[in-house]
N, C-alpha and C positions, 0 to 999 in steps of 0.2 A: 476615346480618352484613357488613358494609364492614371491610376491612381497611386501615388507614388509608395502609400502607407500599406497598400495591399502589394507591391514588390517586396516590401520589407518583411510583411508577416512569411511572406514567401520563401524569404532566404532564411527564415530561422527553422527547416527542418533539415534533415538530409535526404530529402526524397530527391531530389534532384543534384548532381556534381557540381552544379553553379552556383548553389547556395552558399553564400561567404559569411551568415551570420549565426551562421551555425556553431561557430563560437565567440565566447562571450566579451572578447575583446570588440569586434565588429559590432556586436550587439550594444555595449555602451556609446560607442561613438554616435552612433546614428541620431539623428537630430529626434528621432521616435521613441528613443529609450527611456527620455522623461518621460512621456506620455502614459508607459505601459508597467515602467517598473513598480516593484510593489515597496513599501518600507519595512522591512522586516522589524519585528520585534529584536531579534537578536541582536541585530546592529543596534539599533537602543539601550540594549545590556551590556552591548560591549563600553558602547561610548562611556556609560554607568561607568563603569568597570576601570575603565582609564582614568577619568575625573577622578574619581575615589584617590585611588594610589597609582603609582607607576607600576605597569604589568608588562610582562609579555607575554603575547597571545598569539596560540598555533590556530592556525586551520588548517581542517584535515577532510578529506572524506573525499567522495567519487568525483570524476570528471563531470560536468556539469549540476553538480549540486550549488551552485549561486556562491562558491565559495570569492570570485574574481566579482563578481558584482557587490557579494556584501562587503568586501573590503573599500569599493567607489565610493558604498553609501556612509560609510563610515568617515571616511576623507573628505567627501563634499559635505556631510554635515556639518564635520569639524572646520571647514572653509580651508582647507589646506589643499584641494583640486576645485578646479569648476566641473559644473555636471558634464559635460561631454569630453573632458583633457582625455589621452590616454594615459594608462599607466606605465611605468617605466618598469625595468626589473627592479631594481631596488634604488628607494630613494629616503632622504632623511628631509622632514618637513620640521615647518614651528609654527605650533598651534600659541596663537598669539590668546584665547580663551583661557588657556592653562599657563601660558610663558614658559610653556615645555614645548623637547623636543619629541617627533614621530617619527621612528624608522619603521619601513612598509617593506619586504621584500613581495612582488607580485606571485610567485612560482619557484619555490627553491627545484623542485624538479625539473628546472631549465640547467639549471649550474653544474657546475662539476663540484667533486666533493669536498675539494679544499677551497672552493666558493661558500658552496655550503655551510660549513665548519666556520669560516671567516664572518661571514653575516651573521651566524649563531651568535660569536662572540660579540660581534659587534651590537647586536642587540640587548642583550644582557650590559654591556657598558654604557650602553644610551638610561636604560634603567637605573643602575646605580647613580647617573647624573639627575634623577629627577625625572626621566621620560618614561615614554614608553616606546612598544612597537608592535607589529602584528607581521607574522610568518607566516604567509601560504605553502604548505608541503601535500605530498602523498604521503601517506604511511611510511612504505621503506626507505625514502631518503630522509624521511626527521628520525627515524631512530636510529641510522649509520651516521646521521650528520651529528646527534647527542652524543653516542656512544664515542666518534672522533675527537669531538670536543671534551668529554670526561677525561680523555686520555693525556691531553696536552692540559691537565689541571693534575690529575692527580695518577701516579704510574701503579697504583693498586686499586683502581676504580671498578667497584662491580658492574660492567657490562648486562650480564644477563639480568639484575635488579634493575639497570636503567629501563631496558628494554619492558619489561614487564610493569613499571611504572607506568609509560609509556601506552601500553596497550591496554591497562586498566582502568587509566584516567578517558581512553576513547570509549571504553562501554558502557562506564557508567554517566559520562556526559554529562554532569551537573553544572560544569561552571564554574566550578569553584577553583581558587586557586591551592593549588596542591606543586609538591616537591618530584621533581626529578631529578635523581641523582644529588648534587648540592643546590640546584638552581630554582625556586619557585615559577610555575607558568600557569597561562589558566588554557587550557584545552578544548577547543570544540571540533567535533566528530560531526560534521553534517550528514554523513553515511546514514546515523542514526536517528535523524529529525523528520518525522513525519510529512511531507507535502502535499498531502492530500488536501489538507483544510485553505489552503491558498488557491484551491482552483474557481471556488467563488471569486473571489478578487481579483484573478487573472480574467478572467472569464468577463468580468466588468472593465475592468482596464481596456483588453482586445475590443470588446465591444461601444466605445467612446462615439456616440453620434459625431461628432467635428470631427472624428478623422476619419468618417465615409463619408460624410458631405460630398467631396469631389463626385462618388457615384451617383449622385440624385440626378448630376446633370450631365453624366455620361451619354450619347446616343444609344448606346445597346442596354441601358439600363434595366430595361423588360427582358430580357433575352438573357442578362449575366448570369450565369449559375453562383458566381461569388454575392453576389449584392443581394442574391435572392437567400443564400445561405445566409445572408449576413438578417435578413430582414425575417424571416421565420426563425430564426433563435432567438433575435428582440425579444418577438412577441410571445415564444415561448419559452422564456430563459429559465424558468422558475424547473419545469418540470426536465428541461434537457440537462441542467445542472443536476438536479435530485439523480440521475442514472449515472452521468460525469461520473460524480461525488463515488457514487455506490462501486462503481469499477475500479476507481485507482485504489479506493478504500480493499477492495479484494484485493488487488494485488498484492497492495503491501500487507496484510494480513495476512497472506501466502506465502511472503517471502519474497515477492517480486517486485518492491520499492520500485518507484520510479523517479529520477533526478526531476530538478526543474526543468531542464533542458529538454530531456525528451517528452515530460510532459506538455510543455512548449510546444514542440515539433509535433505533436498529435493532434492539439487544438489548431493548430496554425493550417497545418494539412487538410483536415477536416472541412475547415471553412474555405481553402482558395484552390486544392487539390492542385495546387502550382498549373493553374491556367494563365496562358497569357494573355493580360489584359487588351493587347496589341493585334491579336489575332482571331480574336473570339469572334466566332460566325453566327449570323444572327438567322442562317438554316437551321433546319432541324431543333426550335427554341423548344420543342415540350421536351423532346427527346435530351437533349444537353441538360435541362434541369432535373429530371430525373438522374439521370449518369454521374454528374457531377454534385449531386444533391448531400448533402451535412453527414445524411443518413447513411447513405452508402460509404463516402468517404471515410467516416469514422470506422466503420468495420474494413478498411482498406481496398475498398472495389469500387471501380467503374461502372457504374449499371448492374450489371448481372455477372461482371468479370473480376476477377483479383487481381489488382493490382503488384506489379513484383515491382516497383519504384517505390511501392507505401509497403509494402515488406520490409523494407531498411529501417523503419520505423519499430521500436520496442514496443509501444504499446499497442501497434497495430496486430505484430507478432502472435502479442497475450493473447487480443481479443480474439483472433479467429481460430487460435488452437483452443477456445472454451466450447465454439460452437454452435454460438446462441444462436443463431438464425438457424438452425436446424430445429431449432426444441420447441415442445408444447406451450404456446404462449397464449395468454389470455383472450384474443381478440381474432384466434387462427380459424375458428368458427364462424364466424360473422364473416370472415372475406371469402375463406376460401369455399364454403359451402353455400352462404347464402349473399356472399355477391355486394354486402353491407358494408361499406366504407365510415358510415356514420361513426367508427369507434375511431377513428384516425382525427388529429386537430385539423381546423379549415383551414389551415395555409398549408397542409398535404396531399388532402383529402381527392380535389379533383384532379390534382397532377396524380396521383397514385393510381385512382380508378382507372383514368382513361390509359395512363397505360398498362394497367393491366386487361385490360380489355383488349387495349390494340394488341398486344401480346399475345392473350390468348384465341383470339377470333378462330383459329385453323382449329384449335383443340374443341372448341364450342361444338364446331359441325362437327368432327369426327373425334370421338373421346379415343379411340383404339390403343391410340400412343399415348395418352393423359399421362400414363405411368412409368413407360419405357423410356420417352423421351430426356433429354437432360434439360429441356428447353423451359418446362414448367417446374420442374425441382428448382432452378433458378431462379426462376420467379417469383417463386413460395421464400424462399430466402431472400428476397429481395424485401417483400412487403415485412418478413418478420423483421427486417432492421428498421423496415421506417415504422412499424407500429412499437418498437421498443423504444426510441428516443421522441416520438411524435404521436403517441396513441394517447386517448382519452382517460386518463385511471381515476379512478377514488383512490382514497386512502386505501384500504381494504386490496383494493386491484393492485395498486401499484408493490405493497406486500407480496403479494401472489407472484406478479412479475420478476420481482428477485428471488424469491423462492424460486422462481422456474429454473431462471437464469442463472443461479449463483448453487445455492444449496441450500435446504428448506431452512435451517436454523439462521440461514444470512440474516433476512428480518429482524430477527430477533435479537439476533448479536449487535447489532446497529442498534438499537431502542435502548439495549443494555449499558449499551458505550455512551449514550446518550444524556438520558437520562435516570435518576434514582425510581426504580420500579417499587412496586407492591408488594410486602415480604409474600404474599398468599403464590407470585409469579416466581420469587425465589424457591419456594418448597417445592413449586412444581420442577422447576430445574432439580433441584437437590431428589428429588425422586428420579430423574430420568439419570443422573449422574450414578445413584448406588446402586438401579437395574443396569446400568453399562457395566459399573465396575464388577457386579455378581455375574455376569455374562462372561465376563473377560476373566474372573478369577475361576470362577465354577464351570463355566458351562451350561448345562439347561440348567435354569431356576424355576421350572415349572412343577407346584407346589411347595416350595420352600416357601417361608417368611422372609421371602427378599427384602421388603419395605421396610422391616423390621429390623434386619441384622444382613451385614456385609459379611460375609463367610471368607475366611483365609485360609485355602486349603493347599496340600501341597500337590503341586500340575505340572506336569512336563509343558513346557512352554511349544512345543511342537506338533502335539494333538488338542482337540476341541475341548473333546470329552474323555472322562476317564470311569471306567466303572464304579474304581473305586478310590476317595482321596482321601489322604489323612488332615483329618482337620489341625492346622497350627494355631487359630486364634479366630477373634470372629470381633466385629465392629457392631453396637448396639446403631442405627443410621440416626438415633437423635444428636449421635454427636460428628453428625458430618454436616458442615454447611457450606451453603454458596454465597458468597459476599461481593459485595461492588464495594470497591477502595476508589476515593476519588482521586487523579493524579492531577499536582497540578503542575505546568508548566514551569519552568523555571526562568526562562524565555519569551512566552507571549501567556499571560493571563487570560487572554481570551480564547484560547483551546483548551482548554481543563476538560479530562472527561472520565468515565467510570473504566474500571477494570474489573474482570473476574478474578474471583480468588477461590478454592478449594481449603474449606480449613478444617481441622479435626483435633476433638480435645487435648487429646495425650501429644500434640505434636506441635511444635512451637514453631516451626516452618511452617507458610501457607503456598499454596501451589497455585502459579496461576493459570488460568480458566481460559487459553488462546481459543480464537476461533476455529485455527485447524484442530486443536483438541477437542474443544466444544462439537464440530462437526463430527469428529470418531465420534463421541459418544452417545449422540444423536443418532447415528446410522448404528451401531450398535444395538442401543436400546428399541429401537426401529427391526431390530431381526435383521438387518444386513449378515451375509453369511461370508462375506470376505471383502475388509474395508481396508485400505492403502492407507498407511500412516508414513510420514517423510524420517529418515533416521533420527534428526535431532530429537523429535518428540515420540519417538519409540526411545528414545535415551529417558527423556524426561518421564514418560509413564514407567518405565520401568525404575526410576528413581523414586515414585512416587509409591508405588508398591511395595518395594525394599525398607521403606519406610513406616509405613502401615503396617508389615510385617514385624516389623522390631519394636513398636510400640505395643502392638494388642494381640501379642503373642502369649498363650497360654504358658502359667507358671509351672516351671520345669518338674518343681516336687508334684505337680496335681498327678493322684491316683489311675484316673481316667484318661482312657483314649478313644478322643470322638473322630469317628467317619461318616464319611458323607457318600452315600451308595446310589448309583443312578440303577432305578428299576421301571418300569414299562410303565408307571403312573407318577414317574417323577422321580427326585431324588429326597430321600428321606437321610435322617439326619440319626449313628447308629453311639447309644455309647457303649464302649469293652472296658470291662475292669479287670484285672487281672489280681486274683488273688489264690493262695496258698496252691500255685500253681495251676489254677484252675482259670476261664476266661467266663466271665458272666459279661452277657448281653442285653443292654435294656433300651 
């Protein structure tokens, strides 16, 4: 028996060319859309904006960011369309509650430039009459349409200023009404909105029991990998979501943000593997349950083999690039050496153990090929995937897992982001940052009072250590603070978080301490010889260094010259004083 809901889930990813609902319009018209859609707080905020005063709202962002779904939510909440209505390219509706008109444009990018300008003009005309407008557009067409529209109003319009106004609003993404040229608009850039916090809500919606109830009466329910995945995740939802959220958070913080569509594609493929309910074989039941298990599909594998179709999904490309299933994990010793599977969740324990012993029988009798054959290597990778998503972990073990899978500082970063920590923990972070900065600026700091002073030498960028360095300034480390600052979401008060900043007493500006920068400092402080830093962070570090040097350089009238000299016992600080054509060394 086929569950139509499973077919709907399968159609929401791009791992198969037959998937119709991988685009927003097809999803909205499905009868299942209402069951899994999430009422976004951003939609509530924009409805409130429209009710407060006539507004022109511009929605921009990447494909798959949920612009169409957001527009549909607003229109259906205002009772101007029904829940499964298709959106027109452009329409003008009447809002009975407000006794005013609402113009919407589903996607300006599908229109000619002349049509874009005409609809933009009509939107401002509706606003002038007491109504509102919601216009969806990609960034490029939006900027060009605004420029062309301004040209129709003024022959000397500052087109560069218009572009800068739009780009600035996109970057700030504050949701306030601002002027672009002569016109006030509310611009929302969905590409700047973090979708990670939606994951638990999406999973709750996807796993609603009533949507899966037809599977209970299916004749192959006991041998169906899809239904097995549903039941396994339902029983271990909290631990599974913990890792999935951590993975998506990692992508977001490392500039690899996923759109809502990409998240849905990953989750639905991981649940279903795009298997055809009607042709599921009841033969090789246990093998199918393992091969198409959520733990394998989530990583883009069918059993021990990578799926080329799965690699069409961005999240799977990213998780395979991390090579998580090749790393040293907390339960490796128990599974691979002791053959003890008790550290796996009970729902996967027997299946994994049996698959492992069946596949490893040959190598148990003949161990000479154990390390040279590819098969044992692939089997170990599969068991690592299983323990990542379905391992039994205490809180401390879960933190260790995330540290090994991603980077040692990552669990600490998650904690710093989610809760206000004690001052003592911040002081430990400050010491790490100071040590890293000293190593970056000075090189070898053994023997220096590096915990008390941050030295600012003149140092070439292309060498790690210089024998002699002219000292340009210094910072007492008591002036360097790492602080947590609460960030309130204007669109959703339930997803407030803390961000880290570095503050120095003589510098008004604070410096954001992102995950990438924190990881960079942590690696340097741990003694990493070579640590890669992406170009945008390199610019940020150089900017911070320049401001520190400017604020803390020695006064030019100082009569002493300070020099750092590298010796076999470590660097020493030497004071040089020139008096009466003589150099005095202190």
